[in-house]
DSSP file (Angstrom, degrees, kcal/mol; ACC not computed):
  #  RESIDUE AA STRUCTURE BP1 BP2  ACC     N-H-->O    O-->H-N    N-H-->O    O-->H-N    TCO  KAPPA ALPHA  PHI   PSI    X-CA   Y-CA   Z-CA
    1    1 A M    >         0   0    0      0, 0.0     3,-0.9     0, 0.0     4,-0.1   0.000 360.0 360.0 360.0  -7.9    6.3  -10.5  -15.4
    2    2 A V  G >>  +     0   0    0      1,-0.2     3,-1.3     2,-0.2     4,-0.6   0.696 360.0  80.1 -64.5 -19.8    5.2   -8.6  -18.4
    3    3 A E  G 34 S+     0   0    0      1,-0.3     4,-0.3     2,-0.2     3,-0.3   0.842  99.0  34.1 -65.7 -36.5    1.6   -9.3  -17.5
    4    4 A Y  G <> S+     0   0    0     -3,-0.9     4,-1.7     1,-0.2    -1,-0.3   0.229  89.4  95.9-107.7  20.7    1.2   -6.6  -14.9
    5    5 A I  H <> S+     0   0    0     -3,-1.3     4,-3.2     2,-0.2     5,-0.2   0.941  82.1  58.4 -63.0 -43.8    3.5   -4.0  -16.5
    6    6 A K  H  X S+     0   0    0     -4,-0.6     4,-2.8    -3,-0.3     5,-0.2   0.905 105.6  47.3 -53.4 -45.3    0.4   -2.5  -18.0
    7    7 A L  H  > S+     0   0    0     -4,-0.3     4,-2.3     1,-0.2    -1,-0.3   0.933 111.2  50.1 -60.9 -42.2   -1.1   -1.9  -14.6
    8    8 A L  H  X S+     0   0    0     -4,-1.7     4,-2.9     1,-0.2     5,-0.2   0.857 110.0  52.2 -68.9 -32.8    2.0   -0.5  -13.2
    9    9 A D  H  X S+     0   0    0     -4,-3.2     4,-2.2     2,-0.2    -1,-0.2   0.938 112.3  43.8 -59.6 -45.6    2.2    1.8  -16.2
   10   10 A V  H  X S+     0   0    0     -4,-2.8     4,-1.1    -5,-0.2    -2,-0.2   0.930 115.7  49.5 -67.2 -37.3   -1.3    3.0  -15.8
   11   11 A L  H >< S+     0   0    0     -4,-2.3     3,-1.2    -5,-0.2    -2,-0.2   0.963 112.8  46.6 -66.4 -55.9   -0.7    3.3  -11.9
   12   12 A E  H >< S+     0   0    0     -4,-2.9     3,-0.9     1,-0.3    -1,-0.2   0.877 112.0  51.8 -65.3 -39.6    2.6    5.3  -12.4
   13   13 A A  H 3< S+     0   0    0     -4,-2.2    -1,-0.3     1,-0.2    -2,-0.2   0.720 122.8  29.9 -64.4 -26.1    0.9    7.7  -15.1
   14   14 A N  T <X S+     0   0    0     -3,-1.2     4,-2.7    -4,-1.1    -1,-0.2  -0.014  80.9 126.5-132.2  27.5   -1.9    8.4  -12.8
   15   15 A I  H <> S+     0   0    0     -3,-0.9     4,-2.4     1,-0.2     5,-0.2   0.844  74.4  48.7 -59.9 -42.9   -0.2    8.1   -9.4
   16   16 A D  H  > S+     0   0    0      2,-0.2     4,-2.3    -4,-0.2    -1,-0.2   0.920 112.8  48.8 -70.1 -42.4   -1.2   11.7   -8.0
   17   17 A E  H  > S+     0   0    0      2,-0.2     4,-2.2     1,-0.2    -2,-0.2   0.925 114.1  44.2 -60.2 -57.6   -4.8   11.2   -9.0
   18   18 A I  H  X S+     0   0    0     -4,-2.7     4,-2.1     1,-0.2    -1,-0.2   0.896 113.5  52.9 -61.7 -41.8   -5.0    7.7   -7.4
   19   19 A A  H  X S+     0   0    0     -4,-2.4     4,-2.7    -5,-0.2    -2,-0.2   0.895 109.5  47.7 -58.2 -44.1   -3.2    9.0   -4.2
   20   20 A A  H  X S+     0   0    0     -4,-2.3     4,-2.1     2,-0.2    -1,-0.2   0.924 110.2  51.9 -67.6 -42.7   -5.6   11.8   -3.8
   21   21 A H  H  X S+     0   0    0     -4,-2.2     4,-2.0     1,-0.2    -1,-0.2   0.877 113.2  44.9 -49.8 -49.5   -8.5    9.5   -4.3
   22   22 A W  H  X S+     0   0    0     -4,-2.1     4,-2.7     2,-0.2     5,-0.3   0.902 110.5  53.8 -64.8 -46.8   -7.1    7.1   -1.5
   23   23 A A  H  X S+     0   0    0     -4,-2.7     4,-1.6     1,-0.2    -2,-0.2   0.895 111.3  46.2 -68.9 -38.2   -6.3   10.0    0.9
   24   24 A A  H  X S+     0   0    0     -4,-2.1     4,-0.7    -5,-0.2    -1,-0.2   0.916 114.6  48.0 -67.2 -40.5   -9.9   11.3    0.6
   25   25 A A  H >X S+     0   0    0     -4,-2.0     4,-1.1     2,-0.2     3,-0.7   0.903 109.3  52.1 -65.7 -45.0  -11.3    7.7    1.1
   26   26 A V  H 3< S+     0   0    0     -4,-2.7     3,-0.5     1,-0.3     9,-0.3   0.875 107.5  53.1 -65.5 -39.3   -9.1    6.9    4.2
   27   27 A K  H 3< S+     0   0    0     -4,-1.6    -1,-0.3    -5,-0.3    -2,-0.2   0.762 114.8  40.9 -67.7 -21.2  -10.2   10.0    5.9
   28   28 A K  H << S+     0   0    0     -3,-0.7    -1,-0.2    -4,-0.7    -2,-0.2   0.610  88.9 108.9-101.6 -11.4  -13.7    9.1    5.5
   29   29 A N    ><  -     0   0    0     -4,-1.1     3,-0.7    -3,-0.5     6,-0.2  -0.387  63.3-143.1 -71.2 133.9  -13.6    5.4    6.2
   30   30 A K  T 3  S+     0   0    0      1,-0.2     3,-0.4     2,-0.1    -1,-0.1   0.667 101.6  56.4 -72.3 -12.4  -15.1    4.3    9.5
   31   31 A R  T 3  S+     0   0    0      1,-0.2    -1,-0.2     2,-0.1     3,-0.2   0.539 107.5  50.3 -89.1 -10.3  -12.3    1.7    9.9
   32   32 A T    X   +     0   0    0     -3,-0.7     3,-1.8    -6,-0.2    -1,-0.2  -0.265  60.9 144.8-121.4  50.4   -9.5    4.4    9.7
   33   33 A V  G >   +     0   0    0     -3,-0.4     3,-1.5     1,-0.3     4,-0.3   0.791  68.0  65.0 -66.7 -25.9  -10.7    7.2   12.2
   34   34 A H  G 3  S+     0   0    0      1,-0.3    -1,-0.3    -3,-0.2     3,-0.2   0.609  93.3  61.5 -70.4  -8.5   -7.0    7.9   13.1
   35   35 A Y  G X  S+     0   0    0     -3,-1.8     3,-0.6    -9,-0.3    -1,-0.3   0.463  82.0  85.1 -98.1  -0.9   -6.3    9.2    9.6
   36   36 A R  T <  S+     0   0    0     -3,-1.5    -1,-0.2     1,-0.2    -2,-0.1   0.835  92.2  42.7 -64.5 -37.7   -8.9   12.1    9.8
   37   37 A D  T 3  S+     0   0    0     -4,-0.3    -1,-0.2    -3,-0.2    -2,-0.1   0.296  89.7 103.9 -94.8   3.3   -6.8   14.6   11.4
   38   38 A I  S <  S-     0   0    0     -3,-0.6     5,-0.1     1,-0.1    -3,-0.0  -0.711  84.0-103.0 -81.9 132.1   -3.7   13.8    9.2
   39   39 A P     >  -     0   0    0      0, 0.0     4,-1.9     0, 0.0     3,-0.3  -0.230  23.8-122.2 -53.6 147.3   -3.1   16.6    6.4
   40   40 A D  H  > S+     0   0    0      1,-0.2     4,-3.2     2,-0.2     5,-0.2   0.898 111.5  56.6 -53.2 -45.4   -4.2   15.5    3.0
   41   41 A E  H  > S+     0   0    0      1,-0.2     4,-1.8     2,-0.2    -1,-0.2   0.864 105.6  48.8 -60.6 -36.6   -0.6   16.2    1.7
   42   42 A K  H  > S+     0   0    0     -3,-0.3     4,-1.3     2,-0.2    -1,-0.2   0.891 113.7  46.5 -68.1 -41.1    1.0   13.8    4.2
   43   43 A L  H  X S+     0   0    0     -4,-1.9     4,-2.5     1,-0.2     5,-0.2   0.935 112.5  50.6 -72.6 -44.9   -1.5   11.0    3.4
   44   44 A Q  H  X S+     0   0    0     -4,-3.2     4,-2.7     1,-0.2     5,-0.2   0.892 107.5  52.9 -56.9 -38.9   -1.0   11.6   -0.4
   45   45 A L  H  X S+     0   0    0     -4,-1.8     4,-2.1    -5,-0.2    -1,-0.2   0.846 105.6  54.8 -67.7 -31.3    2.6   11.4    0.0
   46   46 A Q  H  X S+     0   0    0     -4,-1.3     4,-1.9    -3,-0.2    -2,-0.2   0.924 112.7  44.1 -66.3 -44.0    2.3    8.0    1.8
   47   47 A A  H  X S+     0   0    0     -4,-2.5     4,-2.8     2,-0.2    -2,-0.2   0.864 109.2  53.6 -74.0 -30.8    0.4    6.7   -1.1
   48   48 A V  H  X S+     0   0    0     -4,-2.7     4,-2.7    -5,-0.2     5,-0.3   0.915 108.5  53.2 -64.3 -41.6    2.6    8.1   -3.8
   49   49 A K  H  X S+     0   0    0     -4,-2.1     4,-1.2    -5,-0.2    -2,-0.2   0.934 111.0  44.8 -61.8 -42.7    5.5    6.4   -2.1
   50   50 A F  H >X S+     0   0    0     -4,-1.9     4,-0.9     1,-0.2     3,-0.7   0.981 116.7  45.2 -57.6 -57.6    3.7    3.0   -2.1
   51   51 A Y  H 3< S+     0   0    0     -4,-2.8     4,-0.4     1,-0.2    -2,-0.2   0.785 113.4  49.0 -64.6 -25.8    2.6    3.3   -5.7
   52   52 A S  H 3< S+     0   0    0     -4,-2.7     4,-0.3     1,-0.2    -1,-0.2   0.753 114.8  46.7 -84.7 -14.4    6.0    4.5   -6.9
   53   53 A Q  H <X S+     0   0    0     -4,-1.2     4,-2.2    -3,-0.7     5,-0.2   0.571  87.3  89.2 -86.3 -14.8    7.6    1.7   -5.2
   54   54 A L  H  X S+     0   0    0     -4,-0.9     4,-1.2     1,-0.2     5,-0.2   0.893  82.3  54.9 -57.7 -48.0    5.3   -1.0   -6.3
   55   55 A R  H >>>S+     0   0    0     -4,-0.4     4,-3.2     1,-0.2     3,-0.8   0.924 109.7  48.2 -47.8 -53.4    7.3   -1.8   -9.4
   56   56 A N  H 3>5S+     0   0    0     -4,-0.3     4,-1.1     1,-0.3    -1,-0.2   0.877 109.1  52.5 -60.9 -39.8   10.5   -2.4   -7.4
   57   57 A M  H 3<5S+     0   0    0     -4,-2.2    -1,-0.3     1,-0.2    -2,-0.2   0.719 118.6  36.7 -74.4 -13.7    8.7   -4.6   -4.9
   58   58 A I  H <<5S+     0   0    0     -4,-1.2    -2,-0.2    -3,-0.8    -1,-0.2   0.811 130.2  18.1-108.3 -39.7    7.2   -6.9   -7.7
   59   59 A V  H  <5S+     0   0    0     -4,-3.2    -3,-0.2    -5,-0.2    -2,-0.1   0.653  89.1 107.6-116.6 -10.7    9.8   -7.2  -10.4
   60   60 A A  S ><<S-     0   0    0     -4,-1.1     3,-1.3    -5,-0.6     4,-0.1  -0.302  73.8-121.6 -68.8 154.6   13.1   -6.2   -9.0
   61   61 A T  T 3  S+     0   0    0      1,-0.3     3,-0.3     2,-0.1    -1,-0.1   0.859 115.6  40.6 -66.2 -31.9   15.7   -9.1   -8.4
   62   62 A N  T 3> S+     0   0    0      1,-0.2     4,-2.0     2,-0.1     3,-0.5  -0.218  75.8 142.4-108.0  50.2   15.8   -8.2   -4.8
   63   63 A R  H <>  +     0   0    0     -3,-1.3     4,-2.9     1,-0.3     5,-0.2   0.812  67.6  56.6 -63.2 -32.6   12.2   -7.5   -4.4
   64   64 A L  H  > S+     0   0    0     -3,-0.3     4,-2.0     2,-0.2    -1,-0.3   0.920 108.2  46.5 -63.8 -37.5   12.0   -9.0   -1.0
   65   65 A D  H  > S+     0   0    0     -3,-0.5     4,-1.6     2,-0.2    -2,-0.2   0.883 113.8  49.1 -65.9 -43.8   14.7   -6.7    0.3
   66   66 A K  H  X S+     0   0    0     -4,-2.0     4,-2.8     2,-0.2    -2,-0.2   0.901 113.4  47.3 -69.9 -40.0   13.0   -3.7   -1.5
   67   67 A A  H  X S+     0   0    0     -4,-2.9     4,-2.4     1,-0.2     5,-0.2   0.877 110.7  50.5 -71.4 -33.6    9.5   -4.7    0.1
   68   68 A Q  H  X S+     0   0    0     -4,-2.0     4,-1.8    -5,-0.2    -1,-0.2   0.889 111.6  50.7 -74.5 -35.6   10.9   -5.2    3.6
   69   69 A E  H  X S+     0   0    0     -4,-1.6     4,-1.7     1,-0.2    -2,-0.2   0.936 113.2  43.3 -62.8 -50.7   12.5   -1.8    3.3
   70   70 A F  H  X S+     0   0    0     -4,-2.8     4,-2.6     2,-0.2    -2,-0.2   0.871 113.1  49.2 -65.4 -35.8    9.5   -0.1    2.3
   71   71 A F  H  X S+     0   0    0     -4,-2.4     4,-3.0     2,-0.2     5,-0.2   0.840 108.7  53.7 -73.2 -34.0    7.1   -1.8    4.7
   72   72 A M  H  X S+     0   0    0     -4,-1.8     4,-2.8    -5,-0.2    -1,-0.2   0.935 110.4  46.7 -65.8 -41.8    9.3   -1.1    7.6
   73   73 A H  H  X S+     0   0    0     -4,-1.7     4,-3.1    -5,-0.2    -2,-0.2   0.953 114.4  49.7 -56.0 -52.9    9.4    2.6    6.6
   74   74 A Y  H  X S+     0   0    0     -4,-2.6     4,-2.6     1,-0.2     5,-0.2   0.938 110.8  48.1 -54.9 -51.2    5.6    2.5    6.2
   75   75 A A  H  X S+     0   0    0     -4,-3.0     4,-2.9     1,-0.2    -1,-0.2   0.905 112.1  48.4 -53.1 -49.8    5.2    0.9    9.6
   76   76 A R  H  X S+     0   0    0     -4,-2.8     4,-3.1    -5,-0.2    -1,-0.2   0.930 111.8  50.8 -59.5 -43.5    7.4    3.4   11.3
   77   77 A T  H  X S+     0   0    0     -4,-3.1     4,-1.2     1,-0.2    -2,-0.2   0.930 113.2  43.8 -64.2 -44.2    5.6    6.3    9.7
   78   78 A C  H  <>S+     0   0    0     -4,-2.6     5,-3.1    -5,-0.2     4,-0.3   0.893 115.0  50.7 -63.7 -40.6    2.1    5.1   10.7
   79   79 A Y  H ><5S+     0   0    0     -4,-2.9     3,-1.8    -5,-0.2    -2,-0.2   0.960 110.5  48.0 -60.3 -53.1    3.4    4.2   14.3
   80   80 A E  H 3<5S+     0   0    0     -4,-3.1    -1,-0.2     1,-0.3    -2,-0.2   0.700 107.3  55.7 -64.2 -21.1    4.9    7.6   14.7
   81   81 A M  T 3<5S-     0   0    0     -4,-1.2    -1,-0.3    -5,-0.2    -2,-0.2   0.446 118.9-111.9 -82.4  -1.9    1.7    9.2   13.5
   82   82 A G  T < 5 +     0   0    0     -3,-1.8    -3,-0.2    -4,-0.3    -2,-0.1   0.754  63.2 154.4  80.4  26.8   -0.2    7.4   16.1
   83   83 A V      < -     0   0    0     -5,-3.1    -1,-0.3    -6,-0.2    -2,-0.1  -0.780  44.5-121.5 -89.3 121.2   -2.1    5.1   13.7
   84   84 A P    >>  -     0   0    0      0, 0.0     4,-2.4     0, 0.0     3,-0.6  -0.250  23.1-107.9 -57.5 148.8   -3.1    1.9   15.4
   85   85 A L  H 3> S+     0   0    0      1,-0.3     4,-1.7     2,-0.2     5,-0.1   0.830 117.2  49.6 -43.0 -47.3   -1.9   -1.4   13.9
   86   86 A H  H 3> S+     0   0    0      1,-0.2     4,-2.0     2,-0.2    -1,-0.3   0.839 113.5  48.4 -73.7 -30.6   -5.2   -2.6   12.5
   87   87 A E  H <> S+     0   0    0     -3,-0.6     4,-2.6     2,-0.2    -2,-0.2   0.932 106.5  54.4 -69.0 -39.9   -5.7    0.8   10.7
   88   88 A S  H  X S+     0   0    0     -4,-2.4     4,-1.6     1,-0.2    -2,-0.2   0.859 112.7  44.8 -57.3 -41.6   -2.4    1.0    9.2
   89   89 A I  H  X S+     0   0    0     -4,-1.7     4,-2.3    -5,-0.2    -1,-0.2   0.909 113.6  48.0 -74.5 -44.9   -3.1   -2.5    7.6
   90   90 A Y  H  X S+     0   0    0     -4,-2.0     4,-2.4     1,-0.2    -2,-0.2   0.882 108.5  53.9 -64.2 -38.2   -6.6   -1.6    6.4
   91   91 A A  H  X S+     0   0    0     -4,-2.6     4,-1.7     2,-0.2    -1,-0.2   0.881 107.8  53.9 -74.1 -32.9   -5.3    1.8    4.9
   92   92 A L  H  X S+     0   0    0     -4,-1.6     4,-1.8     2,-0.2     3,-0.3   0.950 107.3  49.0 -59.6 -47.4   -2.7   -0.4    3.0
   93   93 A N  H  X S+     0   0    0     -4,-2.3     4,-2.8     1,-0.2    -2,-0.2   0.883 107.7  54.1 -58.4 -37.5   -5.5   -2.6    1.6
   94   94 A M  H  X S+     0   0    0     -4,-2.4     4,-2.7     1,-0.2    -1,-0.2   0.859 104.5  57.2 -62.6 -33.6   -7.4    0.5    0.6
   95   95 A M  H  X S+     0   0    0     -4,-1.7     4,-1.7    -3,-0.3    -1,-0.2   0.942 109.4  42.7 -62.8 -46.2   -4.3    1.5   -1.3
   96   96 A R  H  X S+     0   0    0     -4,-1.8     4,-1.7     1,-0.2    -2,-0.2   0.931 114.1  52.0 -64.0 -41.9   -4.4   -1.7   -3.2
   97   97 A R  H  X S+     0   0    0     -4,-2.8     4,-2.8     1,-0.2    -2,-0.2   0.893 107.3  51.9 -62.7 -39.6   -8.1   -1.4   -3.7
   98   98 A H  H  X S+     0   0    0     -4,-2.7     4,-2.4     1,-0.2    -1,-0.2   0.852 107.0  53.5 -66.8 -35.6   -7.9    2.1   -5.1
   99   99 A M  H  X S+     0   0    0     -4,-1.7     4,-1.7    -5,-0.2    -1,-0.2   0.953 114.0  42.3 -60.1 -48.3   -5.2    1.1   -7.6
  100  100 A W  H  X S+     0   0    0     -4,-1.7     4,-2.9     2,-0.2    -2,-0.2   0.859 111.4  53.8 -71.9 -41.4   -7.5   -1.7   -8.9
  101  101 A L  H  X S+     0   0    0     -4,-2.8     4,-2.7     1,-0.2     5,-0.3   0.957 109.7  50.9 -61.2 -47.4  -10.7    0.5   -8.8
  102  102 A Y  H  X S+     0   0    0     -4,-2.4     4,-1.5     2,-0.2    -2,-0.2   0.890 112.8  43.4 -52.3 -46.8   -8.9    3.0  -11.0
  103  103 A A  H  <>S+     0   0    0     -4,-1.7     5,-2.4     1,-0.2     6,-0.3   0.904 114.5  49.9 -70.2 -39.5   -7.8    0.5  -13.5
  104  104 A E  H ><5S+     0   0    0     -4,-2.9     3,-1.6     1,-0.2    -2,-0.2   0.924 110.1  50.7 -65.8 -41.0  -11.1   -1.1  -13.6
  105  105 A F  H 3<5S+     0   0    0     -4,-2.7    -1,-0.2     1,-0.3    -2,-0.2   0.804 109.0  51.1 -66.5 -28.4  -12.9    2.3  -14.1
  106  106 A Q  T 3<5S-     0   0    0     -4,-1.5    -1,-0.3    -5,-0.3    -2,-0.2   0.443 111.2-125.7 -86.3   6.0  -10.6    3.1  -16.9
  107  107 A A  T < 5 +     0   0    0     -3,-1.6    -3,-0.2    -4,-0.2     3,-0.1   0.948  51.3 160.0  49.3  54.6  -11.4   -0.3  -18.5
  108  108 A I      < +     0   0    0     -5,-2.4     2,-0.8     1,-0.2    -4,-0.1   0.892  60.9  48.4 -75.2 -38.4   -7.8   -1.1  -18.8
  109  109 A F        +     0   0    0     -6,-0.3    -1,-0.2     1,-0.2    -2,-0.1  -0.848  65.5 149.3-109.8 103.4   -8.1   -4.9  -19.1
  110  110 A I        +     0   0    0     -2,-0.8    -1,-0.2    -3,-0.1    -2,-0.1   0.857  47.4  57.6-104.6 -41.9  -10.7   -5.6  -21.7
  111  111 A N  S  > S-     0   0    0      1,-0.1     4,-1.8     4,-0.0     5,-0.1  -0.279  89.5-101.5 -81.5 174.2   -9.9   -8.9  -23.5
  112  112 A A  H  > S+     0   0    0      2,-0.2     4,-1.6     1,-0.2     5,-0.1   0.808 120.2  52.6 -67.0 -32.4   -9.6  -12.4  -22.1
  113  113 A I  H >> S+     0   0    0      2,-0.2     4,-2.8     1,-0.2     3,-0.6   0.981 113.9  44.0 -56.6 -60.5   -5.7  -12.3  -22.3
  114  114 A E  H 3> S+     0   0    0      1,-0.3     4,-2.5     2,-0.2    -2,-0.2   0.829 109.9  55.9 -61.2 -34.5   -5.7   -9.1  -20.4
  115  115 A H  H 3X S+     0   0    0     -4,-1.8     4,-2.0     2,-0.2    -1,-0.3   0.901 110.6  44.5 -66.2 -37.7   -8.2  -10.3  -17.9
  116  116 A N  H <X S+     0   0    0     -4,-1.6     4,-2.4    -3,-0.6     5,-0.2   0.926 112.6  50.6 -67.2 -46.8   -6.1  -13.3  -17.1
  117  117 A Q  H  X S+     0   0    0     -4,-2.8     4,-2.2     1,-0.2    -2,-0.2   0.901 109.8  53.1 -60.7 -35.5   -2.9  -11.1  -16.9
  118  118 A A  H  X S+     0   0    0     -4,-2.5     4,-3.2    -5,-0.3    -1,-0.2   0.950 106.6  51.8 -64.5 -44.9   -5.0   -8.8  -14.5
  119  119 A I  H  X S+     0   0    0     -4,-2.0     4,-1.9     1,-0.2    -1,-0.2   0.892 109.1  49.6 -61.6 -36.5   -5.9  -11.8  -12.3
  120  120 A D  H  X S+     0   0    0     -4,-2.4     4,-1.6     2,-0.2    -1,-0.2   0.865 109.6  53.8 -68.0 -35.1   -2.1  -12.7  -12.0
  121  121 A S  H  X S+     0   0    0     -4,-2.2     4,-2.7    -5,-0.2     5,-0.3   0.935 106.2  50.6 -53.8 -53.2   -1.5   -9.2  -11.1
  122  122 A V  H  X S+     0   0    0     -4,-3.2     4,-2.2     1,-0.2    -2,-0.2   0.903 110.9  49.5 -62.5 -38.8   -3.9   -9.3   -8.3
  123  123 A M  H  X S+     0   0    0     -4,-1.9     4,-1.4    -5,-0.2    -1,-0.2   0.858 111.0  47.8 -62.9 -36.3   -2.4  -12.4   -7.0
  124  124 A R  H  X S+     0   0    0     -4,-1.6     4,-1.9     2,-0.2    -2,-0.2   0.890 115.4  44.6 -68.6 -48.8    1.1  -11.1   -7.0
  125  125 A I  H  X S+     0   0    0     -4,-2.7     4,-2.5     2,-0.2    -2,-0.2   0.859 111.0  54.6 -73.6 -35.1    0.1   -7.9   -5.3
  126  126 A M  H  X S+     0   0    0     -4,-2.2     4,-2.3    -5,-0.3    -1,-0.2   0.875 108.4  49.2 -54.5 -43.3   -2.0   -9.8   -2.8
  127  127 A L  H  X S+     0   0    0     -4,-1.4     4,-2.0     2,-0.2    -2,-0.2   0.895 110.3  52.4 -70.0 -39.7    1.1  -11.9   -2.0
  128  128 A L  H  X S+     0   0    0     -4,-1.9     4,-2.4     1,-0.2    -2,-0.2   0.934 109.7  47.7 -62.4 -45.6    3.0   -8.6   -1.6
  129  129 A I  H  X S+     0   0    0     -4,-2.5     4,-3.2     1,-0.2    -2,-0.2   0.884 106.0  57.5 -67.7 -36.4    0.4   -7.3    0.8
  130  130 A D  H  X S+     0   0    0     -4,-2.3     4,-1.7     1,-0.2    -1,-0.2   0.942 109.2  46.6 -53.6 -47.8    0.4  -10.5    2.8
  131  131 A Y  H  X S+     0   0    0     -4,-2.0     4,-2.1     1,-0.2    -2,-0.2   0.908 109.1  56.1 -60.1 -42.0    4.2   -9.9    3.3
  132  132 A A  H  X S+     0   0    0     -4,-2.4     4,-3.0     1,-0.2     5,-0.3   0.932 103.3  52.8 -55.5 -51.0    3.5   -6.3    4.2
  133  133 A V  H  X S+     0   0    0     -4,-3.2     4,-2.4     1,-0.2    -1,-0.2   0.899 108.5  51.3 -55.9 -41.6    1.1   -7.3    6.9
  134  134 A Y  H  X S+     0   0    0     -4,-1.7     4,-1.8    -5,-0.2    -1,-0.2   0.886 114.1  42.6 -59.3 -40.0    3.8   -9.6    8.4
  135  135 A E  H  X S+     0   0    0     -4,-2.1     4,-3.1     2,-0.2    -2,-0.2   0.932 114.1  49.7 -74.4 -41.7    6.4   -6.8    8.4
  136  136 A I  H  X S+     0   0    0     -4,-3.0     4,-3.0     2,-0.2     5,-0.2   0.970 113.1  47.9 -60.3 -54.7    4.1   -4.0    9.7
  137  137 A T  H  X S+     0   0    0     -4,-2.4     4,-3.2    -5,-0.3    -1,-0.2   0.918 110.5  50.7 -50.7 -46.8    2.9   -6.3   12.5
  138  138 A Q  H  X S+     0   0    0     -4,-1.8     4,-2.8    -5,-0.2    -2,-0.2   0.958 110.4  51.8 -57.2 -55.0    6.5   -7.3   13.5
  139  139 A Y  H  X S+     0   0    0     -4,-3.1     4,-2.7     1,-0.2     5,-0.3   0.951 110.4  45.8 -44.7 -60.6    7.4   -3.6   13.5
  140  140 A Y  H  X S+     0   0    0     -4,-3.0     4,-2.6     1,-0.2    -1,-0.2   0.925 112.7  51.8 -55.2 -45.8    4.6   -2.6   15.8
  141  141 A Q  H  X S+     0   0    0     -4,-3.2     4,-2.6    -5,-0.2    -1,-0.2   0.958 109.9  49.0 -54.1 -53.8    5.3   -5.6   18.1
  142  142 A D  H  X S+     0   0    0     -4,-2.8     4,-2.3     1,-0.2    -2,-0.2   0.926 111.5  48.8 -49.6 -53.2    9.0   -4.6   18.4
  143  143 A R  H  X S+     0   0    0     -4,-2.7     4,-2.4     2,-0.2    -1,-0.2   0.875 110.9  49.6 -57.8 -43.0    8.2   -1.0   19.2
  144  144 A I  H  X S+     0   0    0     -4,-2.6     4,-1.6    -5,-0.3    -1,-0.2   0.909 111.7  48.3 -64.4 -38.5    5.7   -2.0   21.9
  145  145 A R  H  X S+     0   0    0     -4,-2.6     4,-2.3     2,-0.2    -2,-0.2   0.885 112.0  49.7 -65.2 -38.0    8.1   -4.3   23.5
  146  146 A L  H  X S+     0   0    0     -4,-2.3     4,-2.7     1,-0.2    -2,-0.2   0.929 113.2  47.7 -68.5 -41.5   10.9   -1.6   23.4
  147  147 A E  H  X S+     0   0    0     -4,-2.4     4,-0.7     1,-0.2    -1,-0.2   0.843 110.9  50.2 -67.9 -30.2    8.5    0.9   25.0
  148  148 A T  H  X S+     0   0    0     -4,-1.6     4,-0.7    -5,-0.2     3,-0.2   0.882 110.2  48.4 -71.6 -39.4    7.4   -1.4   27.6
  149  149 A K  H >< S+     0   0    0     -4,-2.3     3,-1.0     1,-0.2    -2,-0.2   0.929 110.2  54.2 -59.2 -47.2   11.0   -2.3   28.6
  150  150 A Q  H 3< S+     0   0    0     -4,-2.7    -1,-0.2     1,-0.3    -2,-0.2   0.668 106.1  51.9 -69.1 -14.2   11.8    1.5   28.7
  151  151 A Q  H 3<        0   0    0     -4,-0.7    -1,-0.3    -3,-0.2    -2,-0.2   0.687 360.0 360.0 -89.2 -16.0    8.8    2.1   31.1
  152  152 A C    <<        0   0    0     -3,-1.0    -1,-0.2    -4,-0.7    -2,-0.2   0.505 360.0 360.0 -80.0 360.0   10.0   -0.6   33.5
């Protein structure tokens, strides 16, 4: 698991900058229109929470529990802000992408060994995001079912 520690170190050292870039991008993206009216500070906090919890969700012994807890909170926050399911998932993918763009821009991974470690990191984070999509979708479906029952 040492292979992606470098990425996490860089991420955590630059968390506010990466979160600010993500917040600006998500507000401008044509696939995340519901984010346009959300204050920058609120969006940046959402990204900071994701980035600051990433290490726990990847390396902790109880990482699945940590991931489930985080993504249920993420889903609840997005749902309560009125963000549709597809946009909440796309925004999460944008968070992942901004983390990698920052690392790539900084030329963090330069030699062949570091390149292979970066690929391993990408694969592990993609697996985490796949898990997130499942959890977020489940949360939205449960909320919709509950609201439908309450309307009847």
